[in-house]
C-alpha positions in Angstrom: 51.0 0.3 18.7 50.6 -1.4 15.5 47.7 -3.9 17.8 45.8 -0.3 18.7 46.1 0.6 15.0 44.8 -3.0 14.1 41.9 -2.4 16.5 40.6 0.4 15.4 40.9 -0.3 11.9 38.9 -3.4 12.3 36.4 -1.5 14.0 36.3 0.6 11.4 35.7 -2.1 8.6 33.3 -3.7 10.2 31.2 -0.6 11.3 31.8 0.3 7.4 30.4 -3.2 6.6 27.4 -3.0 9.0 26.1 0.6 7.9 26.0 -0.6 4.0 24.2 -3.5 5.1 21.7 -1.6 6.6 21.4 0.8 4.2 20.8 -2.0 1.4 17.9 -3.1 3.3 16.3 0.4 3.8 16.6 1.4 0.3 15.4 -2.4 -0.9 12.1 -1.6 1.4 12.2 1.8 0.2 12.3 0.8 -3.5 9.4 -1.9 -3.2 7.3 0.6 -1.5 7.4 3.1 -4.0 6.6 -0.1 -6.9 3.8 -0.4 -4.5 2.6 2.9 -4.5 3.0 3.5 -8.2 1.4 0.0 -9.3 -1.0 1.4 -7.4 -1.7 4.5 -8.5 -1.5 3.8 -11.7 -3.3 0.7 -12.4 -5.7 0.3 -8.8 -6.7 3.9 -8.4 -8.0 4.6 -12.3 -10.2 1.6 -11.9 -11.4 2.4 -8.5 -12.2 6.1 -9.5 -14.6 5.2 -12.4 -16.1 2.0 -10.3 -17.2 4.5 -7.9 -18.8 7.5 -10.5 -20.4 4.9 -12.0 -21.8 3.8 -8.6 -22.7 7.4 -7.7 -24.1 8.2 -11.6 -26.2 5.1 -10.3 -27.3 5.8 -7.0 -28.9 9.3 -8.3 -31.6 7.9 -9.8 -32.6 6.3 -6.8 -35.3 8.4 -4.7 -35.1 7.1 -0.9 -32.0 4.8 -0.5 -33.8 4.1 3.1 -37.1 2.1 2.0 -36.4 -0.9 0.1 -38.2 -2.1 -2.9 -41.4 -4.9 -2.6 -39.2 -7.2 -4.4 -36.3 -6.9 -1.7 -38.8 -7.2 0.9 -39.9 -10.4 -0.5 -36.5 -11.8 -1.0 -35.1 -10.5 2.2 -38.2 -12.3 4.3 -37.7 -15.4 2.6 -40.4 -15.8 0.2 
């Protein structure tokens, strides 16, 4: 009887410790993911958005994007 109770206690203790370790690992991974997402949204996204806006505004001035200028064509041909 005591042996059965001790076995149940040991299995329960191991289970609680195992679940605690798994939940700790999951929470650390979740925190790292939220941290990276926060940095990307607050530091990187505004810079990318401003760069995209500048390129979009500069690109509006070009009439036909398919045509190369004479200087570009000469440079690509290597001479």
